[in-house]
GUZA-521910 format. One record per residue (C-alpha): residue in three letters; x, y, z. Coordinates in steps of 0.5 Angstrom, whole numbers, padded with zeros to 4 digits, always signed. Example, Ala and Ser with C-alpha at 12.3 -4.5 7.8 and 13.67 -1.06 7.14 Angstrom:
<recs>
ALA+0025-0009+0016
SER+0027-0002+0014
</recs>
This chain:
<recs>
MET-0087+0014+0031
ASN-0079+0015+0030
ILE-0078+0022+0029
VAL-0073+0021+0024
VAL-0077+0017+0020
PHE-0083+0021+0021
LEU-0079+0027+0017
ARG-0077+0023+0011
SER-0084+0021+0010
PHE-0086+0028+0011
SER-0081+0031+0007
ILE-0082+0026+0001
LEU-0090+0027+0001
PHE-0090+0033+0002
LEU-0085+0035-0005
THR-0089+0030-0008
CYS-0095+0035-0007
VAL-0097+0041-0010
THR-0099+0047-0005
ILE-0106+0048-0005
VAL-0111+0045+0001
THR-0114+0040-0004
ARG-0108+0036-0004
PHE-0106+0036+0003
ASP-0111+0030+0005
TRP-0108+0026+0000
CYS-0100+0028+0004
PHE-0102+0027+0011
SER-0107+0021+0010
SER-0101+0018+0007
ILE-0096+0018+0014
THR-0097+0012+0017
SER-0092+0009+0023
SER-0088+0005+0020
SER-0081+0007+0014
SER-0086+0006+0009
SER-0092+0011+0007
SER-0098+0008+0003
LEU-0101+0011-0003
GLY-0107+0014-0003
GLY-0112+0010-0006
GLY-0108+0007-0011
GLY-0105+0001-0005
GLY-0098+0002-0007
HIS-0092+0005-0002
PHE-0086+0009-0001
SER-0081+0006+0002
PHE-0075+0010+0006
ASP-0071+0005+0009
GLU-0063+0005+0008
THR-0064-0002+0005
SER-0069+0000+0000
LEU-0065+0006-0001
ARG-0059+0002-0003
ASN-0061-0003-0008
ALA-0065+0002-0012
ALA-0058+0005-0012
ARG-0055-0001-0015
ASP-0055-0004-0022
PHE-0051-0009-0026
GLY-0046-0004-0028
ASN-0043-0004-0021
ARG-0040+0002-0023
PHE-0045+0009-0020
GLN-0049+0009-0014
TYR-0053+0014-0013
GLN-0059+0014-0008
PRO-0066+0016-0008
MET-0070+0020-0003
ALA-0075+0015-0003
VAL-0077+0008-0007
MET-0085+0008-0009
ASN-0088+0001-0010
PRO-0094+0001-0014
GLU-0100-0004-0014
SER-0103+0000-0019
VAL-0102+0005-0026
SER-0105+0010-0022
ASP-0100+0009-0016
ILE-0095+0011-0022
ALA-0099+0016-0025
ASN-0101+0021-0019
THR-0094+0021-0016
ILE-0091+0024-0024
LYS-0097+0028-0023
HIS-0095+0030-0016
VAL-0088+0032-0019
TRP-0091+0035-0025
LEU-0096+0040-0021
MET-0090+0042-0017
GLY-0086+0046-0023
PRO-0080+0048-0025
SER-0078+0049-0018
SER-0077+0043-0016
HIS-0071+0039-0017
LEU-0075+0033-0016
THR-0074+0028-0022
VAL-0078+0020-0023
ALA-0073+0014-0025
ALA-0077+0007-0026
ARG-0073+0002-0025
GLY-0074-0006-0027
HIS-0069-0012-0025
GLY-0063-0007-0024
HIS-0059-0009-0030
SER-0058-0003-0032
LEU-0050-0001-0033
GLN-0048+0006-0031
GLY-0054+0008-0027
GLN-0059+0009-0032
ALA-0065+0007-0028
GLN-0063+0011-0022
ALA-0066+0018-0019
PRO-0061+0021-0015
ASN-0065+0025-0009
GLY-0072+0023-0013
ILE-0076+0018-0013
VAL-0074+0011-0016
ILE-0080+0007-0018
ASN-0080-0001-0017
MET-0083-0003-0023
GLU-0083-0011-0021
SER-0088-0009-0016
LEU-0093-0007-0021
LYS-0100-0011-0019
LEU-0104-0011-0026
PRO-0109-0017-0028
GLY-0104-0023-0030
MET-0101-0024-0037
GLN-0107-0025-0042
VAL-0105-0030-0047
HIS-0110-0029-0054
LEU-0109-0034-0059
GLY-0111-0030-0065
ARG-0114-0032-0071
ASP-0111-0038-0073
SER-0104-0039-0068
ASP-0102-0044-0073
SER-0102-0039-0079
ASP-0096-0037-0083
SER-0100-0031-0084
ASP-0095-0024-0084
SER-0101-0020-0081
ASP-0099-0018-0074
SER-0107-0017-0074
ASP-0108-0023-0074
SER-0102-0026-0070
PRO-0103-0028-0063
TYR-0101-0024-0057
VAL-0100-0023-0050
ASP-0102-0017-0046
VAL-0097-0016-0041
SER-0094-0012-0035
GLY-0088-0006-0036
GLY-0085-0010-0030
GLU-0086-0017-0032
LEU-0080-0021-0033
TRP-0079-0024-0040
ILE-0078-0031-0037
ASN-0085-0031-0034
ILE-0087-0029-0041
LEU-0084-0035-0043
HIS-0087-0040-0039
GLU-0094-0037-0039
THR-0094-0037-0047
LEU-0091-0044-0047
ARG-0098-0047-0043
PHE-0101-0044-0050
GLY-0096-0047-0054
LEU-0093-0040-0056
THR-0087-0036-0056
PRO-0085-0029-0057
ARG-0082-0028-0063
SER-0075-0024-0061
TRP-0072-0024-0054
THR-0065-0022-0051
ASP-0059-0027-0048
TYR-0061-0026-0042
LEU-0069-0027-0040
HIS-0069-0024-0032
LEU-0071-0017-0035
THR-0077-0014-0035
VAL-0080-0012-0041
GLY-0081-0004-0040
GLY-0073-0005-0039
THR-0072-0007-0046
LEU-0077-0004-0049
SER-0074+0003-0047
ASN-0067+0000-0051
ALA-0069-0004-0057
GLY-0068-0012-0054
VAL-0063-0016-0059
SER-0061-0023-0059
GLY-0060-0027-0065
GLN-0067-0028-0067
ALA-0067-0020-0069
PHE-0064-0022-0076
ARG-0070-0025-0078
HIS-0076-0022-0073
GLY-0072-0016-0071
PRO-0071-0013-0064
GLN-0077-0013-0059
ILE-0079-0007-0060
SER-0081-0009-0068
ASN-0085-0014-0064
VAL-0090-0010-0060
GLN-0097-0009-0062
LYS-0099-0003-0056
LEU-0097+0000-0051
GLU-0099+0003-0044
ILE-0095+0009-0042
VAL-0094+0014-0036
THR-0092+0020-0039
GLY-0087+0026-0036
THR-0095+0030-0034
GLY-0098+0023-0031
GLN-0102+0022-0036
VAL-0104+0015-0038
VAL-0103+0014-0045
ASN-0105+0008-0049
CYS-0102+0008-0056
SER-0100+0003-0062
LYS-0098+0005-0068
ASP-0105+0007-0071
GLU-0106+0011-0064
ASN-0102+0016-0061
GLY-0097+0013-0066
GLU-0092+0019-0065
LEU-0092+0017-0057
PHE-0091+0009-0059
HIS-0085+0010-0062
SER-0082+0016-0058
VAL-0082+0011-0052
LEU-0079+0004-0056
GLY-0072+0005-0056
GLY-0073+0012-0052
LEU-0069+0011-0046
GLY-0074+0012-0041
GLN-0075+0020-0044
PHE-0082+0020-0045
GLY-0086+0016-0041
ILE-0086+0010-0036
ILE-0089+0003-0040
THR-0094-0001-0035
ARG-0097-0005-0040
ALA-0095-0008-0047
ARG-0098-0013-0052
ILE-0092-0018-0055
LEU-0093-0021-0061
LEU-0093-0029-0061
GLU-0091-0035-0066
PRO-0093-0042-0065
ALA-0087-0046-0060
PRO-0082-0051-0062
SER-0080-0056-0056
MET-0073-0057-0059
VAL-0067-0054-0061
LYS-0061-0056-0065
TRP-0055-0052-0062
ILE-0049-0052-0066
ARG-0042-0048-0066
VAL-0037-0048-0070
LEU-0030-0044-0070
TYR-0026-0040-0076
SER-0020-0037-0076
ASP-0021-0032-0082
PHE-0025-0026-0081
THR-0027-0025-0088
ALA-0029-0032-0088
PHE-0033-0032-0082
THR-0037-0026-0083
SER-0039-0027-0091
ASP-0042-0034-0088
GLN-0046-0030-0083
GLU-0049-0025-0087
ARG-0050-0031-0092
LEU-0054-0033-0087
ILE-0058-0027-0085
SER-0059-0025-0092
SER-0064-0032-0093
SER-0069-0029-0087
GLU-0072-0023-0092
ASN-0075-0028-0096
ASP-0078-0031-0089
ASP-0074-0037-0091
ALA-0068-0037-0086
ALA-0063-0043-0085
PHE-0063-0042-0078
ASP-0068-0038-0073
TYR-0062-0035-0068
ILE-0055-0033-0071
GLU-0049-0030-0067
GLY-0042-0031-0066
PHE-0036-0028-0061
VAL-0029-0027-0062
ILE-0024-0032-0058
ILE-0018-0029-0056
ASN-0011-0034-0053
ARG-0016-0038-0050
THR-0014-0044-0047
GLY-0017-0051-0048
LEU-0023-0048-0051
LEU-0026-0054-0055
ASN-0025-0059-0049
ASN-0029-0054-0045
TRP-0035-0054-0050
ARG-0036-0062-0049
SER-0039-0060-0043
THR-0045-0058-0046
PHE-0044-0059-0053
ASN-0041-0066-0057
PRO-0036-0066-0063
GLN-0038-0068-0069
ASP-0031-0071-0070
PRO-0028-0072-0063
ILE-0021-0074-0065
GLN-0020-0068-0069
ALA-0023-0063-0064
SER-0018-0067-0060
GLN-0012-0065-0064
PHE-0015-0057-0065
LYS-0010-0052-0061
SER-0014-0045-0059
ASP-0008-0042-0055
GLY-0005-0036-0057
ARG-0009-0035-0063
THR-0016-0030-0065
LEU-0021-0035-0067
PHE-0029-0032-0069
CYS-0034-0037-0067
LEU-0041-0037-0070
GLU-0047-0040-0066
LEU-0053-0043-0070
ALA-0059-0045-0067
LYS-0065-0049-0071
TYR-0071-0050-0068
PHE-0076-0056-0069
ASN-0080-0061-0066
PRO-0079-0068-0064
GLN-0083-0071-0071
ASP-0079-0067-0076
ILE-0073-0069-0072
ASP-0070-0073-0079
VAL-0072-0067-0084
VAL-0068-0062-0079
ASN-0062-0065-0079
GLU-0062-0066-0087
GLU-0063-0058-0087
VAL-0058-0057-0082
GLU-0052-0061-0085
GLU-0054-0059-0093
HIS-0053-0051-0089
LEU-0047-0053-0085
SER-0044-0056-0092
TYR-0044-0049-0095
LEU-0040-0045-0089
HIS-0033-0045-0089
TYR-0031-0047-0082
ILE-0025-0050-0079
GLU-0029-0057-0080
SER-0025-0060-0074
THR-0029-0055-0070
LEU-0037-0057-0071
PHE-0040-0058-0064
LEU-0047-0060-0064
THR-0053-0061-0059
GLU-0060-0062-0057
VAL-0063-0059-0052
THR-0071-0056-0050
TYR-0073-0049-0052
VAL-0073-0047-0045
GLU-0066-0049-0043
PHE-0063-0046-0049
LEU-0067-0039-0048
ASP-0065-0039-0041
ARG-0058-0041-0042
VAL-0055-0035-0039
HIS-0058-0036-0033
VAL-0055-0042-0032
SER-0049-0039-0032
GLU-0050-0033-0027
LEU-0052-0039-0023
LYS-0045-0041-0023
LEU-0042-0034-0022
ARG-0046-0033-0017
SER-0044-0039-0013
LYS-0037-0036-0014
GLY-0038-0030-0012
LEU-0038-0026-0019
TRP-0044-0024-0021
ASP-0044-0018-0017
VAL-0038-0015-0020
PRO-0037-0009-0024
HIS-0039-0010-0031
PRO-0037-0004-0035
TRP-0039-0006-0042
LEU-0039-0003-0048
ASN-0044-0005-0054
LEU-0044-0003-0061
PHE-0047-0002-0068
ILE-0042-0002-0073
PRO-0044-0001-0081
ARG-0042-0007-0084
SER-0038-0003-0089
ASN-0033-0002-0083
ILE-0033-0009-0080
HIS-0027-0011-0082
LYS-0023-0004-0081
PHE-0026-0004-0074
ALA-0024-0012-0073
GLN-0017-0011-0075
GLU-0016-0005-0070
VAL-0019-0008-0064
PHE-0019-0015-0065
GLY-0012-0015-0067
ASN-0009-0009-0063
ILE-0013-0006-0057
LEU-0016-0013-0054
THR-0011-0018-0052
GLU-0015-0024-0049
THR-0022-0025-0048
SER-0022-0029-0042
ASN-0027-0024-0037
GLY-0032-0024-0041
PRO-0035-0025-0048
VAL-0034-0021-0054
LEU-0041-0022-0058
ILE-0041-0020-0066
TYR-0046-0022-0071
PRO-0051-0018-0076
VAL-0057-0016-0077
ASN-0062-0013-0082
LYS-0064-0005-0082
SER-0070-0007-0086
LYS-0073-0010-0079
TRP-0072-0004-0075
ASP-0077+0001-0075
ASN-0074+0008-0076
ARG-0079+0011-0073
SER-0077+0009-0067
SER-0072+0013-0062
VAL-0066+0008-0063
VAL-0061+0010-0067
THR-0058+0005-0072
PRO-0052+0006-0077
GLU-0055+0008-0084
GLU-0053+0002-0088
GLU-0058-0005-0089
VAL-0053-0009-0085
PHE-0050-0007-0079
TYR-0046-0011-0073
LEU-0048-0012-0065
VAL-0041-0012-0062
GLY-0042-0013-0054
ILE-0035-0013-0051
LEU-0038-0016-0044
ALA-0033-0015-0040
SER-0033-0016-0032
ALA-0027-0013-0027
VAL-0025-0014-0021
GLY-0021-0009-0016
ARG-0020-0002-0018
GLU-0014-0003-0022
GLY-0019-0008-0027
ILE-0024-0003-0027
GLU-0019+0002-0030
GLU-0016-0003-0035
VAL-0023-0005-0038
VAL-0025+0002-0038
GLY-0019+0005-0041
GLN-0020+0000-0047
ASN-0027+0002-0048
ARG-0025+0009-0049
ARG-0019+0006-0054
ILE-0024+0003-0058
LEU-0029+0008-0057
GLU-0023+0014-0059
TYR-0021+0010-0065
CYS-0029+0009-0068
GLU-0029+0016-0068
ARG-0022+0018-0071
SER-0023+0013-0076
ASN-0030+0015-0078
LEU-0034+0009-0077
GLY-0041+0011-0077
VAL-0041+0007-0071
LYS-0046+0008-0066
GLN-0047+0006-0059
TYR-0053+0001-0056
LEU-0055+0002-0049
PRO-0051+0009-0050
HIS-0048+0013-0044
TYR-0045+0020-0045
ASN-0045+0026-0040
THR-0046+0032-0044
GLN-0052+0034-0049
GLU-0046+0036-0054
GLU-0044+0028-0054
TRP-0052+0026-0055
LYS-0053+0031-0060
ALA-0047+0028-0064
HIS-0051+0021-0062
PHE-0057+0022-0065
GLY-0055+0026-0071
PRO-0061+0028-0075
LYS-0065+0025-0070
TRP-0063+0030-0064
GLU-0069+0035-0067
SER-0075+0030-0067
PHE-0072+0027-0060
LEU-0072+0034-0057
GLN-0079+0036-0060
ARG-0082+0029-0057
LYS-0079+0030-0050
SER-0081+0037-0050
VAL-0089+0034-0051
TYR-0088+0028-0047
ASP-0083+0030-0041
PRO-0083+0038-0041
LEU-0080+0038-0034
ALA-0075+0033-0035
ILE-0078+0029-0030
LEU-0077+0022-0033
ALA-0070+0018-0033
PRO-0065+0023-0030
GLY-0060+0017-0029
GLN-0059+0018-0037
ARG-0056+0024-0036
ILE-0059+0027-0043
PHE-0063+0033-0040
GLN-0063+0037-0034
LYS-0070+0037-0031
ALA-0074+0044-0033
ILE-0070+0045-0038
ASN-0071+0051-0043
PHE-0073+0048-0050
SER-0073+0053-0055
</recs>
């Protein structure tokens, strides 16, 4: 055995064991003659090779890289529970921490564990996805207890869940824009996309969870069973436990989508139309199934670029439209349907569009399959990868902004701070707070309607990074200076004082939950909220 590999293997396994005789058998039986060490009983293994460690220290943000001491590749929930249990039993004298890593789409090192253990959740081998049809999968009942659902691993990708549930004519209700993310990853944040105005975020569409807490306990929870843990983990930034299994609510799946884009030059008209459209969802009679928007600043040949996917309603007028040097606002809509309903859907869409105040020459439409629509960002990913532009820094900024201050925000940010949007989309769309459960750990503005604004810039080179980071800083400073009541989504702060300000009235309950479910602050150190072995008082 290579002596370096042996010493590294011995060190990590020793650190994850308590120093009592009954534990040594577990430690020493785990050492093998390769750069991996198997876990006792569970079938998983530790990896110590440089490639595994480097991969675990990278994420989509591509800005922070902190290598762990080891990567744990679990095959069972007991592999995860045993590892955390051993770290827990070491007590506060050890600085070893544990982070769960899904598909590596964090932005600022949130799923990293410097000199700790990173758990590769995609390695988790659980019984395959299990779809349950419910009492009546064609029913319009609002009762979640009667709804169909699917049980999935916390390390499962949403794109795989889509394909599996479609085999039964079903689909999850709420999505993110990008589907190549793990269930545990999105549920630890919220999971927001254009369906959230109607169904709420993904965390509002979960029925049950299986959690491994920071003490190594495996706990099943729901709203009615261990409800405090259930709500803590949803949007909990990985602070209270690792999601190893989830029950996701489903609905009947359409086969096709009518996909629409229109432009506005007037921000007031744009937001008024968005808010009007989401208000109808309160009666479950939404005009559209998906509503988003984005800001376009100084883009040349915008409508010509759309022609590769969309068809203009009026090709002549569309060809004469100029976007150069202008700030425009795009409303993006989708209506789900099945082919036999196309005539009715066309009439409904035409009627709903007639109430809107967009620039008439900018109406573009297309029809795509349901899968093509939901997986649309992956198509862009493949194009960017082919050009070497995917694995670049992504200093993104995501904000929740109260409806009452969205115009003030837009005037300053879209008018003075952002000068162009060619390095990434700027999303903006409203959601209904009534669709969010305030018992979760997510922090949102207090108003009934608030906006998600996502400034999703890519950066190339040090100067590019500094420019975008500086831009983000100016936006945040403006929001704070103007007291806009903005909350970060996918938050990132460097001090606990900043975290306290972020959580506001929720901080005390967040702290209390931490003291119960992860009292030594072992989990998710990359969030930089707590230091291990913090003294709770």
